[in-house]
C-alpha positions in Angstrom: 21.7 -25.2 2.2 18.6 -26.8 0.6 16.7 -26.3 3.9 17.4 -22.6 3.9 16.0 -22.2 0.4 12.7 -23.8 1.4 12.0 -21.7 4.5 8.8 -19.8 5.0 9.0 -16.0 4.7 6.5 -13.2 5.4 5.3 -10.6 2.9 3.4 -7.8 4.8 1.1 -5.6 2.7 0.7 -2.1 4.3 -1.7 0.7 3.5 -2.9 3.6 5.7 -6.2 1.9 6.4 -5.4 -1.8 5.8 -2.7 -4.5 6.2 -2.4 -8.2 5.4 0.3 -10.8 5.7 1.1 -13.6 3.3 3.3 -16.6 4.1 5.1 -18.3 1.3 8.2 -20.3 0.4 11.4 -18.4 -0.3 11.9 -17.9 -4.0 8.3 -18.6 -4.9 6.1 -16.2 -6.9 3.8 -14.1 -4.7 0.4 -13.0 -6.0 0.1 -9.3 -5.6 -2.9 -8.1 -3.6 -5.4 -5.5 -4.7 -6.1 -3.5 -1.6 -9.5 -2.0 -0.9 -9.8 1.7 -1.9 -9.8 4.2 1.0 -11.9 6.7 -1.1 -14.2 6.0 -4.0 -12.2 8.1 -6.5 -8.7 6.8 -5.5 -6.8 4.9 -8.1 -4.4 2.2 -6.9 -0.9 2.8 -8.5 0.9 -0.2 -7.1 3.0 -1.7 -4.4 6.4 -0.2 -3.5 9.3 -1.1 -1.3 9.1 2.2 0.7 6.4 4.6 1.7 8.0 7.3 -0.4 10.3 6.5 -3.3 11.5 2.9 -3.4 11.0 0.4 -6.2 7.7 -0.6 -7.6 6.8 -4.3 -7.1 5.7 -6.0 -10.3 4.5 -9.4 -11.3 6.1 -11.9 -11.1 7.3 -11.0 -7.7 9.7 -13.5 -6.1 9.9 -13.5 -2.4 13.5 -13.9 -1.2 13.2 -12.6 2.4 10.7 -11.2 4.8 9.6 -7.9 3.3 7.0 -5.2 3.9 5.5 -3.5 0.8 3.4 -0.3 0.7 0.4 0.6 -1.3 0.5 3.9 -3.3 -2.6 5.7 -4.5 -3.4 8.5 -6.9 -6.1 10.7 -5.5 -8.3 12.1 -8.2 -10.0 14.8 -6.2 -9.9 16.6 -2.9 -11.0 14.8 0.3 -13.6 16.2 2.7 -13.2 15.2 6.3 -16.1 15.8 8.7 -15.2 16.5 12.3 -17.6 16.8 15.1 -16.9 18.7 18.3 -19.6 19.1 20.9 -22.6 20.4 18.9 -20.6 21.8 16.0 -19.8 19.9 12.7 -17.0 21.1 10.5 -16.2 19.9 7.0 -12.6 20.3 6.1 -11.5 20.1 2.5 -8.0 18.5 2.2 -6.0 18.9 -0.9 -4.1 15.7 -1.6 -0.4 15.8 -1.2 0.6 15.2 -4.8 4.1 14.5 -5.9 5.3 15.6 -9.4 3.5 12.7 -11.0 0.3 13.2 -9.1 0.8 10.2 -6.9 0.3 10.2 -3.1 3.5 9.4 -1.4 
């Protein structure tokens, strides 16, 4: 039983543009990552157990099993995407998909 409590587990940190993996001992406190912003005006809201909904991960976070957690961002403005096709350039303004609390899910 003691052997099982000391086993290594994986915490995978996922974001649309970035991911990382932490190895730690079961039951130990895991330091929460601060992911790099994907857009200068984005505000990092936190880590969640699901891409939409789920529980927010808070510190201290005790790793009990292999888990993947997902970054959630608040977008403070519209995003402009530039697409090039042959000789034409098109700027597309994308309105962020806000939930009721203005958080990207």
